[in-house]
Structures are given as structure tokens and as C-alpha cells.
N, C-alpha and C positions, 0 to 999 in steps of 0.2 A: 667210408672210413676203412683203413685197413688194420688188422690186427696183427699183433707182433708175430713174425713167422708165416704169414700168410702172403701170398702172391697177388698181384692186382692185374692190370692190364694198362697196355701203353697206347696212345694216340698218334697218328702219324699222318702225313699229306698222301692221299692216293687219288685215283683217277675219279673219285665219287666226292672228293672233299667239298666241292663247290656247287653241287647238286642242290636243287631245290626239292622241297618236298613233292612239289608236282612232277619233277622229272623222275624222282625214285617211283611214283605211282604208275608213271607210264613204263618204266623198265619192267615192273611187276607185272604189267599186263591185266590188272584187276580193273575191269570197268562195271562197276554195279548198275550203272544206267543201261547196259544191255541187257540185265536180267530182270529188270523189274517187271513183275508180273508175268513171268515167263517160266514154264517147267524147265529146269536146267539138267535133269537127269532122267534117265529111263530105267525102269525096273525089268531086267530080262528073265526069262523063265530059268529056274536053278536046274531044270532036267538037262539042259543043253551044255551044262558045265563040264570042262574036262577035268580029270582028277589032278592033273599038273599041267603047266604051261611052261615053256622055256622063252623066257621073253626076249632072250638074245636071237633068238631065231625070227622072232616076229619084228625086230627092228624098235623095239621099246626101250632098249637100253642103248645110251649114249656114251661116248668117251668122256672122260673126266674132263671137266672145263677148268678153266683158270680159277684157283683157290687163293690167291694171294690175299 
């Protein structure tokens, strides 16, 4: 329900319009079956942390992707 003077949103057809829920899950890459009962992270010692990191030089920052 929209209130007077408030904007809402519009829907339209795009490249994802006919995807099933399973296809969305595959696109997101989430596979809970891969992590069942496994340790999924490692705690690193804090004394080796740098004061700052430029993630651009480490290759961790990617170009902007299609945001349509």
C-alpha cells in the first residue's frame, strides 16, 4: 500500500524474470551441503595484522559490474 506523496517501485522484465528459485541459488553460489559439519573459518593471530591494507594492490577490489 502506498501512502499519498510516497514513491514505490516498478517491476519489469529482465534477464532474471524467468529464473526458478533453484537457478537463483546456483547463481549466488551458496551450497550449505558443502559446509555441513565442517569448520568454515580460521582464526588468525592478531599480532601479525598490518595497521592498514590497500586492498586495490592485493587484487581484492574488482571493477564495477552490471548494476541494471
